[in-house]
C-alpha positions in Angstrom: -7.6 16.4 -19.7 -5.6 19.0 -17.9 -6.0 22.8 -18.4 -2.4 23.0 -20.1 -3.4 20.2 -22.4 -6.8 21.8 -23.2 -5.2 25.1 -24.1 -2.5 23.2 -26.3 0.4 24.1 -24.0 1.1 20.3 -23.3 0.4 17.4 -25.6 -2.5 15.2 -24.6 -2.1 11.6 -23.9 -3.3 10.8 -27.4 -0.8 13.2 -29.0 2.0 11.5 -26.9 0.9 8.0 -27.8 0.8 9.1 -31.5 4.2 10.7 -31.4 5.7 7.6 -29.7 4.2 5.4 -32.2 6.0 7.1 -35.1 9.1 5.5 -33.8 10.2 2.4 -35.6 8.5 -0.8 -34.8 10.6 -2.8 -32.2 11.9 0.4 -30.6 11.2 1.3 -26.9 9.2 4.3 -27.9 7.0 2.3 -30.2 6.4 -0.2 -27.5 5.7 2.5 -24.9 2.9 3.9 -27.3 1.0 0.7 -26.8 0.9 1.0 -23.0 -1.4 3.3 -20.9 -0.1 5.9 -18.5 -0.3 4.7 -15.0 1.7 7.3 -13.0 0.6 10.7 -13.2 2.4 12.2 -10.3 6.1 13.5 -10.1 8.0 10.2 -9.7 11.0 11.4 -7.8 11.8 8.9 -5.0 8.8 6.5 -5.9 9.4 2.7 -6.3 8.6 2.0 -9.9 8.5 -1.3 -11.6 9.4 -0.7 -15.2 7.3 -2.2 -18.0 9.7 -4.9 -19.3 7.6 -7.6 -20.8 7.4 -9.1 -24.3 7.4 -7.9 -27.1 10.0 -5.5 -25.6 12.1 -8.4 -24.3 12.4 -12.1 -25.0 10.8 -12.8 -21.5 9.4 -10.8 -18.6 11.7 -9.1 -16.3 11.1 -7.4 -13.0 13.1 -4.3 -12.6 12.3 -1.9 -9.7 13.9 1.4 -9.8 13.9 4.7 -7.8 13.9 7.9 -9.9 16.5 10.1 -8.3 17.5 12.9 -10.6 15.4 14.4 -13.7 17.2 15.4 -16.8 15.3 17.4 -19.5 15.8 16.6 -23.0 18.3 18.7 -24.9 16.9 21.0 -27.5 18.3 20.9 -31.1 20.8 23.4 -32.0 19.6 26.9 -32.6 16.3 26.2 -30.8 15.9 28.1 -27.5 12.5 26.9 -26.4 10.6 23.6 -26.9 7.8 24.1 -29.5 4.2 23.8 -28.6 2.6 21.6 -27.6 5.3 20.6 -25.3 5.9 16.9 -24.7 3.8 15.3 -22.0 6.5 13.0 -20.5 9.8 14.5 -21.7 13.3 14.0 -20.5 14.6 11.1 -18.5 15.4 10.0 -15.0 18.6 8.8 -13.4 17.3 5.8 -11.3 18.8 3.5 -8.7 17.9 -0.2 -9.4 16.6 -1.6 -6.1 15.3 -4.9 -7.4 16.1 -6.7 -10.7 16.0 -10.3 -12.1 17.6 -9.0 -15.4 21.3 -10.1 -15.6 22.5 -6.7 -17.1 20.8 -4.6 -14.3 22.1 -5.6 -10.9 20.9 -4.3 -7.7 23.2 -2.4 -5.2 23.8 1.1 -6.4 23.5 0.4 -10.2 22.2 3.5 -12.0 20.3 3.5 -15.3 18.8 6.3 -17.4 15.1 5.8 -18.0 12.9 7.9 -20.3 10.1 9.8 -18.4 7.6 8.2 -20.7 8.7 4.7 -19.5 8.4 5.8 -15.8 4.9 7.1 -16.5 4.0 3.7 -17.8 5.5 1.8 -15.0 3.8 0.3 -11.9 4.1 2.1 -8.6 5.2 -0.5 -6.0 3.7 0.0 -2.5 5.7 -1.6 0.3 2.8 -1.3 2.8 1.6 -4.9 2.3 5.2 -6.3 2.7 6.0 -5.9 6.4 9.0 -7.4 8.1 8.6 -8.8 11.7 8.7 -6.2 14.3 11.6 -8.1 16.2 13.9 -10.9 15.7 12.3 -12.8 18.5 9.0 -13.3 16.5 11.0 -15.2 13.9 12.6 -17.6 16.4 10.1 -19.5 18.2 12.6 -22.1 19.4 14.2 -19.2 21.6 11.2 -17.4 23.0 12.3 -14.2 24.6 16.0 -15.0 24.1 18.6 -15.0 21.3 20.3 -18.1 20.4 23.8 -18.5 21.8 25.4 -18.1 18.5 24.0 -14.4 18.2 24.3 -13.4 21.7 25.4 -9.8 22.4 25.2 -9.1 18.7 28.2 -11.4 17.8 27.5 -13.8 14.9 30.1 -16.3 16.2 29.4 -19.3 18.4 29.5 -18.8 22.2 33.1 -18.9 23.5 34.6 -18.6 20.1 36.0 -15.4 18.4 37.1 -14.9 14.9 40.7 -15.9 14.2 43.5 -14.0 12.5 45.6 -15.3 9.7 48.0 -16.6 12.3 45.5 -18.7 13.9 45.0 -16.5 17.1 41.8 -15.3 18.3 41.4 -11.8 17.7 40.8 -11.1 21.4 44.2 -12.7 22.2 47.3 -10.6 22.5 50.2 -11.7 20.3 52.9 -13.6 22.4 
């Protein structure tokens, strides 16, 4: 237990779990109350696999997101300061989706808002075990030390061929 939790400034994990469990059954918060906190650190710029498994969804989905910008919870009107104990994982994160097999959350710049409590219950993804080959040569044993002719000099076209314009001329040819 942290010092701030010990003195009652921030809720404990048990208090957070109880608060989330008060949400209606079937809601995201109720589901999150059943999961342990797995990420204690500030999650900005981490790769986090979100906890999207049944009973939250009809089948397991893998969604990996990068928390980019934190947004704190809005206080109710007339309240100037969050009451004590403060929420352990309050607010939400604007995240970029970097991997997804869910049809509603495409990769490639798609942004989603994710509650901080959900990020804290995600799984940190470590890319250290997933290394790409150091060079393109190691992945092409049929051309040791050389690139195949179709990719020589960085051009993805076959040797001696160049892309053609709509008029059928090679781009390198001058119009007649």
